N, CA, C and O atoms as a Maestro MAE file, in Angstrom:
{
 s_m_m2io_version
 :::
 2.0.0
}

f_m_ct {
 s_m_title
 :::
 protein
 m_atom[332] {
  # First column is atom index #
  i_m_mmod_type
  r_m_x_coord
  r_m_y_coord
  r_m_z_coord
  i_m_residue_number
  s_m_chain_name
  s_m_pdb_residue_name
  s_m_pdb_atom_name
  i_m_atomic_number
  :::
  1 25 8.688 0.097 23.209 1 A "UNK " " N  " 7
  2 3 8.930 -0.248 21.819 1 A "UNK " " CA " 6
  3 2 10.340 0.200 21.449 1 A "UNK " " C  " 6
  4 15 10.686 1.370 21.611 1 A "UNK " " O  " 8
  5 25 11.136 -0.710 20.964 2 A "UNK " " N  " 7
  6 3 12.511 -0.450 20.582 2 A "UNK " " CA " 6
  7 2 12.553 0.113 19.167 2 A "UNK " " C  " 6
  8 15 11.901 -0.409 18.263 2 A "UNK " " O  " 8
  9 25 13.327 1.186 18.982 3 A "UNK " " N  " 7
  10 3 13.512 1.760 17.656 3 A "UNK " " CA " 6
  11 2 14.856 1.287 17.122 3 A "UNK " " C  " 6
  12 15 15.873 1.401 17.806 3 A "UNK " " O  " 8
  13 25 14.864 0.765 15.924 4 A "UNK " " N  " 7
  14 3 16.083 0.241 15.318 4 A "UNK " " CA " 6
  15 2 16.610 1.212 14.275 4 A "UNK " " C  " 6
  16 15 15.954 2.197 13.939 4 A "UNK " " O  " 8
  17 25 17.796 0.926 13.771 5 A "UNK " " N  " 7
  18 3 18.466 1.778 12.792 5 A "UNK " " CA " 6
  19 2 17.722 1.813 11.457 5 A "UNK " " C  " 6
  20 15 17.125 0.826 11.027 5 A "UNK " " O  " 8
  21 25 17.777 2.957 10.833 6 A "UNK " " N  " 7
  22 3 17.202 3.096 9.489 6 A "UNK " " CA " 6
  23 2 18.085 2.440 8.433 6 A "UNK " " C  " 6
  24 15 17.686 2.305 7.276 6 A "UNK " " O  " 8
  25 25 19.260 2.045 8.829 7 A "UNK " " N  " 7
  26 3 20.180 1.378 7.909 7 A "UNK " " CA " 6
  27 2 19.946 -0.132 7.860 7 A "UNK " " C  " 6
  28 15 20.540 -0.828 7.037 7 A "UNK " " O  " 8
  29 25 19.091 -0.629 8.729 8 A "UNK " " N  " 7
  30 3 18.873 -2.073 8.781 8 A "UNK " " CA " 6
  31 2 18.097 -2.544 7.551 8 A "UNK " " C  " 6
  32 15 17.311 -1.790 6.978 8 A "UNK " " O  " 8
  33 25 18.324 -3.792 7.153 9 A "UNK " " N  " 7
  34 3 17.587 -4.340 6.005 9 A "UNK " " CA " 6
  35 2 16.081 -4.395 6.259 9 A "UNK " " C  " 6
  36 15 15.291 -4.283 5.321 9 A "UNK " " O  " 8
  37 25 15.683 -4.567 7.507 10 A "UNK " " N  " 7
  38 3 14.252 -4.624 7.830 10 A "UNK " " CA " 6
  39 2 13.574 -3.278 7.583 10 A "UNK " " C  " 6
  40 15 12.453 -3.221 7.078 10 A "UNK " " O  " 8
  41 25 14.274 -2.182 7.950 11 A "UNK " " N  " 7
  42 3 13.719 -0.844 7.717 11 A "UNK " " CA " 6
  43 2 13.542 -0.615 6.218 11 A "UNK " " C  " 6
  44 15 12.494 -0.161 5.759 11 A "UNK " " O  " 8
  45 25 14.595 -0.940 5.468 12 A "UNK " " N  " 7
  46 3 14.543 -0.732 4.022 12 A "UNK " " CA " 6
  47 2 13.425 -1.561 3.393 12 A "UNK " " C  " 6
  48 15 12.736 -1.097 2.485 12 A "UNK " " O  " 8
  49 25 13.253 -2.772 3.872 13 A "UNK " " N  " 7
  50 3 12.182 -3.639 3.342 13 A "UNK " " CA " 6
  51 2 10.812 -3.071 3.709 13 A "UNK " " C  " 6
  52 15 9.894 -3.085 2.888 13 A "UNK " " O  " 8
  53 25 10.673 -2.574 4.930 14 A "UNK " " N  " 7
  54 3 9.395 -1.961 5.329 14 A "UNK " " CA " 6
  55 2 9.064 -0.771 4.439 14 A "UNK " " C  " 6
  56 15 7.909 -0.587 4.053 14 A "UNK " " O  " 8
  57 25 10.062 0.035 4.110 15 A "UNK " " N  " 7
  58 3 9.826 1.187 3.253 15 A "UNK " " CA " 6
  59 2 9.448 0.758 1.836 15 A "UNK " " C  " 6
  60 15 8.632 1.413 1.187 15 A "UNK " " O  " 8
  61 25 10.032 -0.332 1.356 16 A "UNK " " N  " 7
  62 3 9.660 -0.856 0.043 16 A "UNK " " CA " 6
  63 2 8.236 -1.400 0.051 16 A "UNK " " C  " 6
  64 15 7.495 -1.256 -0.921 16 A "UNK " " O  " 8
  65 25 7.871 -2.020 1.155 17 A "UNK " " N  " 7
  66 3 6.553 -2.661 1.243 17 A "UNK " " CA " 6
  67 2 5.431 -1.698 1.572 17 A "UNK " " C  " 6
  68 15 4.269 -1.999 1.299 17 A "UNK " " O  " 8
  69 25 5.742 -0.554 2.147 18 A "UNK " " N  " 7
  70 3 4.705 0.386 2.584 18 A "UNK " " CA " 6
  71 2 3.668 0.683 1.505 18 A "UNK " " C  " 6
  72 15 2.478 0.511 1.769 18 A "UNK " " O  " 8
  73 25 4.049 1.117 0.307 19 A "UNK " " N  " 7
  74 3 3.010 1.394 -0.701 19 A "UNK " " CA " 6
  75 2 2.250 0.140 -1.136 19 A "UNK " " C  " 6
  76 15 1.057 0.209 -1.434 19 A "UNK " " O  " 8
  77 25 2.934 -0.997 -1.174 20 A "UNK " " N  " 7
  78 3 2.265 -2.241 -1.571 20 A "UNK " " CA " 6
  79 2 1.244 -2.672 -0.530 20 A "UNK " " C  " 6
  80 15 0.152 -3.126 -0.872 20 A "UNK " " O  " 8
  81 25 1.599 -2.531 0.732 21 A "UNK " " N  " 7
  82 3 0.671 -2.896 1.809 21 A "UNK " " CA " 6
  83 2 -0.523 -1.939 1.804 21 A "UNK " " C  " 6
  84 15 -1.666 -2.369 1.957 21 A "UNK " " O  " 8
  85 25 -0.259 -0.659 1.630 22 A "UNK " " N  " 7
  86 3 -1.341 0.327 1.603 22 A "UNK " " CA " 6
  87 2 -2.315 0.063 0.453 22 A "UNK " " C  " 6
  88 15 -3.524 0.235 0.604 22 A "UNK " " O  " 8
  89 25 -1.783 -0.352 -0.685 23 A "UNK " " N  " 7
  90 3 -2.624 -0.610 -1.860 23 A "UNK " " CA " 6
  91 2 -3.143 -2.041 -1.920 23 A "UNK " " C  " 6
  92 15 -3.799 -2.439 -2.882 23 A "UNK " " O  " 8
  93 25 -2.840 -2.796 -0.886 24 A "UNK " " N  " 7
  94 3 -3.247 -4.201 -0.799 24 A "UNK " " CA " 6
  95 2 -2.719 -5.024 -1.970 24 A "UNK " " C  " 6
  96 15 -3.399 -5.921 -2.467 24 A "UNK " " O  " 8
  97 25 -1.513 -4.714 -2.400 25 A "UNK " " N  " 7
  98 3 -0.869 -5.446 -3.481 25 A "UNK " " CA " 6
  99 2 0.255 -6.337 -2.973 25 A "UNK " " C  " 6
  100 15 0.848 -7.086 -3.750 25 A "UNK " " O  " 8
  101 25 0.554 -6.267 -1.683 26 A "UNK " " N  " 7
  102 3 1.617 -7.088 -1.101 26 A "UNK " " CA " 6
  103 2 1.106 -8.504 -0.868 26 A "UNK " " C  " 6
  104 15 -0.087 -8.720 -0.653 26 A "UNK " " O  " 8
  105 25 2.018 -9.457 -0.914 27 A "UNK " " N  " 7
  106 3 1.649 -10.835 -0.590 27 A "UNK " " CA " 6
  107 2 1.339 -10.919 0.898 27 A "UNK " " C  " 6
  108 15 1.665 -10.005 1.656 27 A "UNK " " O  " 8
  109 25 0.718 -12.000 1.314 28 A "UNK " " N  " 7
  110 3 0.406 -12.151 2.736 28 A "UNK " " CA " 6
  111 2 1.690 -12.236 3.558 28 A "UNK " " C  " 6
  112 15 1.738 -11.718 4.673 28 A "UNK " " O  " 8
  113 25 2.736 -12.884 3.024 29 A "UNK " " N  " 7
  114 3 4.018 -12.947 3.733 29 A "UNK " " CA " 6
  115 2 4.630 -11.556 3.880 29 A "UNK " " C  " 6
  116 15 5.142 -11.209 4.945 29 A "UNK " " O  " 8
  117 25 4.577 -10.765 2.815 30 A "UNK " " N  " 7
  118 3 5.112 -9.404 2.876 30 A "UNK " " CA " 6
  119 2 4.307 -8.532 3.835 30 A "UNK " " C  " 6
  120 15 4.874 -7.723 4.569 30 A "UNK " " O  " 8
  121 25 3.004 -8.696 3.827 31 A "UNK " " N  " 7
  122 3 2.149 -7.935 4.752 31 A "UNK " " CA " 6
  123 2 2.469 -8.313 6.190 31 A "UNK " " C  " 6
  124 15 2.572 -7.440 7.053 31 A "UNK " " O  " 8
  125 25 2.626 -9.590 6.452 32 A "UNK " " N  " 7
  126 3 2.993 -10.038 7.800 32 A "UNK " " CA " 6
  127 2 4.342 -9.461 8.213 32 A "UNK " " C  " 6
  128 15 4.496 -8.983 9.337 32 A "UNK " " O  " 8
  129 25 5.317 -9.504 7.310 33 A "UNK " " N  " 7
  130 3 6.643 -8.946 7.587 33 A "UNK " " CA " 6
  131 2 6.514 -7.473 7.942 33 A "UNK " " C  " 6
  132 15 7.079 -7.015 8.935 33 A "UNK " " O  " 8
  133 25 5.768 -6.733 7.129 34 A "UNK " " N  " 7
  134 3 5.605 -5.299 7.354 34 A "UNK " " CA " 6
  135 2 5.016 -5.031 8.736 34 A "UNK " " C  " 6
  136 15 5.531 -4.191 9.473 34 A "UNK " " O  " 8
  137 25 3.955 -5.727 9.091 35 A "UNK " " N  " 7
  138 3 3.297 -5.474 10.367 35 A "UNK " " CA " 6
  139 2 4.152 -5.914 11.559 35 A "UNK " " C  " 6
  140 15 4.073 -5.314 12.631 35 A "UNK " " O  " 8
  141 25 4.951 -6.937 11.383 36 A "UNK " " N  " 7
  142 3 5.833 -7.388 12.464 36 A "UNK " " CA " 6
  143 2 6.987 -6.420 12.694 36 A "UNK " " C  " 6
  144 15 7.411 -6.229 13.834 36 A "UNK " " O  " 8
  145 25 7.499 -5.810 11.637 37 A "UNK " " N  " 7
  146 3 8.699 -4.986 11.755 37 A "UNK " " CA " 6
  147 2 8.440 -3.480 11.785 37 A "UNK " " C  " 6
  148 15 9.261 -2.738 12.324 37 A "UNK " " O  " 8
  149 25 7.341 -3.012 11.234 38 A "UNK " " N  " 7
  150 3 7.101 -1.565 11.147 38 A "UNK " " CA " 6
  151 2 6.961 -0.921 12.528 38 A "UNK " " C  " 6
  152 15 7.185 0.281 12.672 38 A "UNK " " O  " 8
  153 25 6.599 -1.691 13.520 39 A "UNK " " N  " 7
  154 3 6.429 -1.140 14.869 39 A "UNK " " CA " 6
  155 2 7.742 -0.612 15.452 39 A "UNK " " C  " 6
  156 15 7.726 0.122 16.440 39 A "UNK " " O  " 8
  157 25 8.870 -0.976 14.856 40 A "UNK " " N  " 7
  158 3 10.167 -0.516 15.343 40 A "UNK " " CA " 6
  159 2 10.515 0.892 14.865 40 A "UNK " " C  " 6
  160 15 11.447 1.508 15.380 40 A "UNK " " O  " 8
  161 25 9.768 1.403 13.881 41 A "UNK " " N  " 7
  162 3 10.025 2.734 13.347 41 A "UNK " " CA " 6
  163 2 8.722 3.542 13.401 41 A "UNK " " C  " 6
  164 15 7.840 3.359 12.562 41 A "UNK " " O  " 8
  165 25 8.608 4.423 14.379 42 A "UNK " " N  " 7
  166 3 7.369 5.198 14.539 42 A "UNK " " CA " 6
  167 2 6.951 5.956 13.281 42 A "UNK " " C  " 6
  168 15 5.757 6.093 13.016 42 A "UNK " " O  " 8
  169 25 7.919 6.453 12.498 43 A "UNK " " N  " 7
  170 3 7.550 7.224 11.300 43 A "UNK " " CA " 6
  171 2 6.918 6.330 10.236 43 A "UNK " " C  " 6
  172 15 6.046 6.782 9.493 43 A "UNK " " O  " 8
  173 25 7.342 5.079 10.152 44 A "UNK " " N  " 7
  174 3 6.738 4.148 9.197 44 A "UNK " " CA " 6
  175 2 5.318 3.818 9.636 44 A "UNK " " C  " 6
  176 15 4.388 3.843 8.831 44 A "UNK " " O  " 8
  177 25 5.163 3.516 10.894 45 A "UNK " " N  " 7
  178 3 3.849 3.174 11.437 45 A "UNK " " CA " 6
  179 2 2.888 4.364 11.343 45 A "UNK " " C  " 6
  180 15 1.713 4.197 11.017 45 A "UNK " " O  " 8
  181 25 3.395 5.553 11.628 46 A "UNK " " N  " 7
  182 3 2.557 6.757 11.544 46 A "UNK " " CA " 6
  183 2 2.109 7.015 10.115 46 A "UNK " " C  " 6
  184 15 0.950 7.358 9.880 46 A "UNK " " O  " 8
  185 25 3.008 6.855 9.166 47 A "UNK " " N  " 7
  186 3 2.660 7.037 7.751 47 A "UNK " " CA " 6
  187 2 1.596 6.031 7.336 47 A "UNK " " C  " 6
  188 15 0.624 6.387 6.670 47 A "UNK " " O  " 8
  189 25 1.777 4.782 7.727 48 A "UNK " " N  " 7
  190 3 0.804 3.737 7.401 48 A "UNK " " CA " 6
  191 2 -0.568 4.089 7.985 48 A "UNK " " C  " 6
  192 15 -1.583 3.999 7.296 48 A "UNK " " O  " 8
  193 25 -0.590 4.483 9.239 49 A "UNK " " N  " 7
  194 3 -1.864 4.795 9.899 49 A "UNK " " CA " 6
  195 2 -2.549 6.004 9.271 49 A "UNK " " C  " 6
  196 15 -3.766 6.000 9.087 49 A "UNK " " O  " 8
  197 25 -1.780 7.036 8.941 50 A "UNK " " N  " 7
  198 3 -2.366 8.225 8.310 50 A "UNK " " CA " 6
  199 2 -2.923 7.912 6.924 50 A "UNK " " C  " 6
  200 15 -4.031 8.331 6.587 50 A "UNK " " O  " 8
  201 25 -2.163 7.183 6.130 51 A "UNK " " N  " 7
  202 3 -2.622 6.832 4.783 51 A "UNK " " CA " 6
  203 2 -3.855 5.933 4.827 51 A "UNK " " C  " 6
  204 15 -4.772 6.082 4.019 51 A "UNK " " O  " 8
  205 25 -3.868 5.004 5.771 52 A "UNK " " N  " 7
  206 3 -5.022 4.124 5.925 52 A "UNK " " CA " 6
  207 2 -6.260 4.929 6.307 52 A "UNK " " C  " 6
  208 15 -7.339 4.716 5.754 52 A "UNK " " O  " 8
  209 25 -6.102 5.851 7.249 53 A "UNK " " N  " 7
  210 3 -7.228 6.696 7.674 53 A "UNK " " CA " 6
  211 2 -7.696 7.584 6.529 53 A "UNK " " C  " 6
  212 15 -8.897 7.788 6.354 53 A "UNK " " O  " 8
  213 25 -6.766 8.109 5.754 54 A "UNK " " N  " 7
  214 3 -7.090 8.962 4.620 54 A "UNK " " CA " 6
  215 2 -7.894 8.190 3.571 54 A "UNK " " C  " 6
  216 15 -8.905 8.683 3.071 54 A "UNK " " O  " 8
  217 25 -7.441 6.987 3.244 55 A "UNK " " N  " 7
  218 3 -8.152 6.164 2.264 55 A "UNK " " CA " 6
  219 2 -9.552 5.808 2.756 55 A "UNK " " C  " 6
  220 15 -10.509 5.826 1.982 55 A "UNK " " O  " 8
  221 25 -9.669 5.487 4.031 56 A "UNK " " N  " 7
  222 3 -10.970 5.150 4.600 56 A "UNK " " CA " 6
  223 2 -11.913 6.351 4.538 56 A "UNK " " C  " 6
  224 15 -13.087 6.204 4.197 56 A "UNK " " O  " 8
  225 25 -11.403 7.529 4.866 57 A "UNK " " N  " 7
  226 3 -12.233 8.738 4.833 57 A "UNK " " CA " 6
  227 2 -12.735 9.017 3.411 57 A "UNK " " C  " 6
  228 15 -13.901 9.363 3.221 57 A "UNK " " O  " 8
  229 25 -11.865 8.868 2.429 58 A "UNK " " N  " 7
  230 3 -12.271 9.083 1.039 58 A "UNK " " CA " 6
  231 2 -13.308 8.052 0.622 58 A "UNK " " C  " 6
  232 15 -14.308 8.388 -0.013 58 A "UNK " " O  " 8
  233 25 -13.068 6.804 0.980 59 A "UNK " " N  " 7
  234 3 -14.000 5.736 0.611 59 A "UNK " " CA " 6
  235 2 -15.372 5.970 1.241 59 A "UNK " " C  " 6
  236 15 -16.396 5.755 0.593 59 A "UNK " " O  " 8
  237 25 -15.396 6.407 2.498 60 A "UNK " " N  " 7
  238 3 -16.670 6.662 3.170 60 A "UNK " " CA " 6
  239 2 -17.369 7.875 2.571 60 A "UNK " " C  " 6
  240 15 -18.596 7.906 2.484 60 A "UNK " " O  " 8
  241 25 -16.603 8.859 2.164 61 A "UNK " " N  " 7
  242 3 -17.183 10.083 1.609 61 A "UNK " " CA " 6
  243 2 -17.707 9.866 0.186 61 A "UNK " " C  " 6
  244 15 -18.795 10.329 -0.156 61 A "UNK " " O  " 8
  245 25 -16.928 9.161 -0.638 62 A "UNK " " N  " 7
  246 3 -17.288 8.997 -2.036 62 A "UNK " " CA " 6
  247 2 -18.013 7.698 -2.346 62 A "UNK " " C  " 6
  248 15 -18.781 7.627 -3.305 62 A "UNK " " O  " 8
  249 25 -17.773 6.676 -1.543 63 A "UNK " " N  " 7
  250 3 -18.350 5.376 -1.839 63 A "UNK " " CA " 6
  251 2 -17.614 4.738 -2.995 63 A "UNK " " C  " 6
  252 15 -16.538 5.193 -3.383 63 A "UNK " " O  " 8
  253 25 -18.177 3.709 -3.535 64 A "UNK " " N  " 7
  254 3 -17.559 3.027 -4.684 64 A "UNK " " CA " 6
  255 2 -18.156 3.569 -5.962 64 A "UNK " " C  " 6
  256 15 -19.375 3.597 -6.135 64 A "UNK " " O  " 8
  257 25 -17.286 3.998 -6.854 65 A "UNK " " N  " 7
  258 3 -17.734 4.531 -8.134 65 A "UNK " " CA " 6
  259 2 -17.242 3.611 -9.242 65 A "UNK " " C  " 6
  260 15 -16.115 3.121 -9.173 65 A "UNK " " O  " 8
  261 25 -18.056 3.366 -10.255 66 A "UNK " " N  " 7
  262 3 -17.601 2.517 -11.362 66 A "UNK " " CA " 6
  263 2 -16.554 3.255 -12.197 66 A "UNK " " C  " 6
  264 15 -16.548 4.484 -12.268 66 A "UNK " " O  " 8
  265 25 -15.681 2.491 -12.818 67 A "UNK " " N  " 7
  266 3 -14.679 3.082 -13.711 67 A "UNK " " CA " 6
  267 2 -15.380 3.591 -14.967 67 A "UNK " " C  " 6
  268 15 -16.344 2.980 -15.428 67 A "UNK " " O  " 8
  269 25 -14.907 4.695 -15.517 68 A "UNK " " N  " 7
  270 3 -15.494 5.204 -16.763 68 A "UNK " " CA " 6
  271 2 -15.333 4.174 -17.887 68 A "UNK " " C  " 6
  272 15 -14.301 3.509 -17.979 68 A "UNK " " O  " 8
  273 25 -16.338 4.047 -18.723 69 A "UNK " " N  " 7
  274 3 -16.335 3.061 -19.802 69 A "UNK " " CA " 6
  275 2 -15.152 3.265 -20.746 69 A "UNK " " C  " 6
  276 15 -14.566 2.291 -21.219 69 A "UNK " " O  " 8
  277 25 -14.793 4.525 -21.027 70 A "UNK " " N  " 7
  278 3 -13.667 4.803 -21.914 70 A "UNK " " CA " 6
  279 2 -12.370 4.226 -21.346 70 A "UNK " " C  " 6
  280 15 -11.540 3.713 -22.097 70 A "UNK " " O  " 8
  281 25 -12.195 4.307 -20.039 71 A "UNK " " N  " 7
  282 3 -11.005 3.765 -19.395 71 A "UNK " " CA " 6
  283 2 -10.967 2.248 -19.514 71 A "UNK " " C  " 6
  284 15 -9.918 1.673 -19.805 71 A "UNK " " O  " 8
  285 25 -12.089 1.606 -19.295 72 A "UNK " " N  " 7
  286 3 -12.163 0.156 -19.412 72 A "UNK " " CA " 6
  287 2 -11.829 -0.306 -20.829 72 A "UNK " " C  " 6
  288 15 -11.103 -1.282 -21.018 72 A "UNK " " O  " 8
  289 25 -12.360 0.395 -21.810 73 A "UNK " " N  " 7
  290 3 -12.088 0.057 -23.216 73 A "UNK " " CA " 6
  291 2 -10.600 0.227 -23.509 73 A "UNK " " C  " 6
  292 15 -9.992 -0.622 -24.160 73 A "UNK " " O  " 8
  293 25 -10.022 1.307 -23.035 74 A "UNK " " N  " 7
  294 3 -8.602 1.569 -23.254 74 A "UNK " " CA " 6
  295 2 -7.729 0.480 -22.619 74 A "UNK " " C  " 6
  296 15 -6.764 0.027 -23.235 74 A "UNK " " O  " 8
  297 25 -8.052 0.069 -21.423 75 A "UNK " " N  " 7
  298 3 -7.304 -0.984 -20.740 75 A "UNK " " CA " 6
  299 2 -7.432 -2.299 -21.499 75 A "UNK " " C  " 6
  300 15 -6.440 -2.996 -21.711 75 A "UNK " " O  " 8
  301 25 -8.636 -2.634 -21.904 76 A "UNK " " N  " 7
  302 3 -8.840 -3.884 -22.655 76 A "UNK " " CA " 6
  303 2 -8.050 -3.881 -23.963 76 A "UNK " " C  " 6
  304 15 -7.464 -4.897 -24.338 76 A "UNK " " O  " 8
  305 25 -8.034 -2.743 -24.656 77 A "UNK " " N  " 7
  306 3 -7.287 -2.635 -25.909 77 A "UNK " " CA " 6
  307 2 -5.785 -2.802 -25.690 77 A "UNK " " C  " 6
  308 15 -5.108 -3.448 -26.489 77 A "UNK " " O  " 8
  309 25 -5.271 -2.229 -24.624 78 A "UNK " " N  " 7
  310 3 -3.837 -2.356 -24.331 78 A "UNK " " CA " 6
  311 2 -3.485 -3.796 -23.972 78 A "UNK " " C  " 6
  312 15 -2.415 -4.284 -24.337 78 A "UNK " " O  " 8
  313 25 -4.364 -4.464 -23.272 79 A "UNK " " N  " 7
  314 3 -4.122 -5.873 -22.928 79 A "UNK " " CA " 6
  315 2 -4.093 -6.711 -24.188 79 A "UNK " " C  " 6
  316 15 -3.236 -7.583 -24.335 79 A "UNK " " O  " 8
  317 25 -5.035 -6.455 -25.113 80 A "UNK " " N  " 7
  318 3 -5.056 -7.188 -26.383 80 A "UNK " " CA " 6
  319 2 -3.778 -6.942 -27.183 80 A "UNK " " C  " 6
  320 15 -3.234 -7.868 -27.785 80 A "UNK " " O  " 8
  321 25 -3.303 -5.715 -27.191 81 A "UNK " " N  " 7
  322 3 -2.082 -5.374 -27.940 81 A "UNK " " CA " 6
  323 2 -0.852 -6.039 -27.337 81 A "UNK " " C  " 6
  324 15 0.070 -6.423 -28.057 81 A "UNK " " O  " 8
  325 25 -0.841 -6.174 -26.022 82 A "UNK " " N  " 7
  326 3 0.307 -6.773 -25.337 82 A "UNK " " CA " 6
  327 2 0.341 -8.281 -25.490 82 A "UNK " " C  " 6
  328 15 1.393 -8.898 -25.326 82 A "UNK " " O  " 8
  329 25 -0.800 -8.882 -25.803 83 A "UNK " " N  " 7
  330 3 -0.856 -10.350 -25.915 83 A "UNK " " CA " 6
  331 2 -0.296 -10.857 -27.207 83 A "UNK " " C  " 6
  332 15 -0.277 -12.066 -27.439 83 A "UNK " " O  " 8
  :::
 }
 m_bond[331] {
  # First column is bond index #
  i_m_from
  i_m_to
  i_m_order
  :::
  1 1 2 1
  2 2 3 1
  3 3 4 2
  4 3 5 1
  5 5 6 1
  6 6 7 1
  7 7 8 2
  8 7 9 1
  9 9 10 1
  10 10 11 1
  11 11 12 2
  12 11 13 1
  13 13 14 1
  14 14 15 1
  15 15 16 2
  16 15 17 1
  17 17 18 1
  18 18 19 1
  19 19 20 2
  20 19 21 1
  21 21 22 1
  22 22 23 1
  23 23 24 2
  24 23 25 1
  25 25 26 1
  26 26 27 1
  27 27 28 2
  28 27 29 1
  29 29 30 1
  30 30 31 1
  31 31 32 2
  32 31 33 1
  33 33 34 1
  34 34 35 1
  35 35 36 2
  36 35 37 1
  37 37 38 1
  38 38 39 1
  39 39 40 2
  40 39 41 1
  41 41 42 1
  42 42 43 1
  43 43 44 2
  44 43 45 1
  45 45 46 1
  46 46 47 1
  47 47 48 2
  48 47 49 1
  49 49 50 1
  50 50 51 1
  51 51 52 2
  52 51 53 1
  53 53 54 1
  54 54 55 1
  55 55 56 2
  56 55 57 1
  57 57 58 1
  58 58 59 1
  59 59 60 2
  60 59 61 1
  61 61 62 1
  62 62 63 1
  63 63 64 2
  64 63 65 1
  65 65 66 1
  66 66 67 1
  67 67 68 2
  68 67 69 1
  69 69 70 1
  70 70 71 1
  71 71 72 2
  72 71 73 1
  73 73 74 1
  74 74 75 1
  75 75 76 2
  76 75 77 1
  77 77 78 1
  78 78 79 1
  79 79 80 2
  80 79 81 1
  81 81 82 1
  82 82 83 1
  83 83 84 2
  84 83 85 1
  85 85 86 1
  86 86 87 1
  87 87 88 2
  88 87 89 1
  89 89 90 1
  90 90 91 1
  91 91 92 2
  92 91 93 1
  93 93 94 1
  94 94 95 1
  95 95 96 2
  96 95 97 1
  97 97 98 1
  98 98 99 1
  99 99 100 2
  100 99 101 1
  101 101 102 1
  102 102 103 1
  103 103 104 2
  104 103 105 1
  105 105 106 1
  106 106 107 1
  107 107 108 2
  108 107 109 1
  109 109 110 1
  110 110 111 1
  111 111 112 2
  112 111 113 1
  113 113 114 1
  114 114 115 1
  115 115 116 2
  116 115 117 1
  117 117 118 1
  118 118 119 1
  119 119 120 2
  120 119 121 1
  121 121 122 1
  122 122 123 1
  123 123 124 2
  124 123 125 1
  125 125 126 1
  126 126 127 1
  127 127 128 2
  128 127 129 1
  129 129 130 1
  130 130 131 1
  131 131 132 2
  132 131 133 1
  133 133 134 1
  134 134 135 1
  135 135 136 2
  136 135 137 1
  137 137 138 1
  138 138 139 1
  139 139 140 2
  140 139 141 1
  141 141 142 1
  142 142 143 1
  143 143 144 2
  144 143 145 1
  145 145 146 1
  146 146 147 1
  147 147 148 2
  148 147 149 1
  149 149 150 1
  150 150 151 1
  151 151 152 2
  152 151 153 1
  153 153 154 1
  154 154 155 1
  155 155 156 2
  156 155 157 1
  157 157 158 1
  158 158 159 1
  159 159 160 2
  160 159 161 1
  161 161 162 1
  162 162 163 1
  163 163 164 2
  164 163 165 1
  165 165 166 1
  166 166 167 1
  167 167 168 2
  168 167 169 1
  169 169 170 1
  170 170 171 1
  171 171 172 2
  172 171 173 1
  173 173 174 1
  174 174 175 1
  175 175 176 2
  176 175 177 1
  177 177 178 1
  178 178 179 1
  179 179 180 2
  180 179 181 1
  181 181 182 1
  182 182 183 1
  183 183 184 2
  184 183 185 1
  185 185 186 1
  186 186 187 1
  187 187 188 2
  188 187 189 1
  189 189 190 1
  190 190 191 1
  191 191 192 2
  192 191 193 1
  193 193 194 1
  194 194 195 1
  195 195 196 2
  196 195 197 1
  197 197 198 1
  198 198 199 1
  199 199 200 2
  200 199 201 1
  201 201 202 1
  202 202 203 1
  203 203 204 2
  204 203 205 1
  205 205 206 1
  206 206 207 1
  207 207 208 2
  208 207 209 1
  209 209 210 1
  210 210 211 1
  211 211 212 2
  212 211 213 1
  213 213 214 1
  214 214 215 1
  215 215 216 2
  216 215 217 1
  217 217 218 1
  218 218 219 1
  219 219 220 2
  220 219 221 1
  221 221 222 1
  222 222 223 1
  223 223 224 2
  224 223 225 1
  225 225 226 1
  226 226 227 1
  227 227 228 2
  228 227 229 1
  229 229 230 1
  230 230 231 1
  231 231 232 2
  232 231 233 1
  233 233 234 1
  234 234 235 1
  235 235 236 2
  236 235 237 1
  237 237 238 1
  238 238 239 1
  239 239 240 2
  240 239 241 1
  241 241 242 1
  242 242 243 1
  243 243 244 2
  244 243 245 1
  245 245 246 1
  246 246 247 1
  247 247 248 2
  248 247 249 1
  249 249 250 1
  250 250 251 1
  251 251 252 2
  252 251 253 1
  253 253 254 1
  254 254 255 1
  255 255 256 2
  256 255 257 1
  257 257 258 1
  258 258 259 1
  259 259 260 2
  260 259 261 1
  261 261 262 1
  262 262 263 1
  263 263 264 2
  264 263 265 1
  265 265 266 1
  266 266 267 1
  267 267 268 2
  268 267 269 1
  269 269 270 1
  270 270 271 1
  271 271 272 2
  272 271 273 1
  273 273 274 1
  274 274 275 1
  275 275 276 2
  276 275 277 1
  277 277 278 1
  278 278 279 1
  279 279 280 2
  280 279 281 1
  281 281 282 1
  282 282 283 1
  283 283 284 2
  284 283 285 1
  285 285 286 1
  286 286 287 1
  287 287 288 2
  288 287 289 1
  289 289 290 1
  290 290 291 1
  291 291 292 2
  292 291 293 1
  293 293 294 1
  294 294 295 1
  295 295 296 2
  296 295 297 1
  297 297 298 1
  298 298 299 1
  299 299 300 2
  300 299 301 1
  301 301 302 1
  302 302 303 1
  303 303 304 2
  304 303 305 1
  305 305 306 1
  306 306 307 1
  307 307 308 2
  308 307 309 1
  309 309 310 1
  310 310 311 1
  311 311 312 2
  312 311 313 1
  313 313 314 1
  314 314 315 1
  315 315 316 2
  316 315 317 1
  317 317 318 1
  318 318 319 1
  319 319 320 2
  320 319 321 1
  321 321 322 1
  322 322 323 1
  323 323 324 2
  324 323 325 1
  325 325 326 1
  326 326 327 1
  327 327 328 2
  328 327 329 1
  329 329 330 1
  330 330 331 1
  331 331 332 2
  :::
 }
}
């Protein structure tokens, strides 16, 4: 596996996309880009793998919990105000 410069535009883009990919908020094109290029930087790939494992462990331990009703009401009110 070839390691490329941290100054490259691909590295910078991978670092920008890392949180979006982890949170599943990246587009499919961005996710594909991240997975194709992140293999060139072991620290990016390691961070992704650790965060993914951490999220999975929490999800398995806690399961899915509903959002508190007060939070839902607050979000709905803010959306109404913004409209």
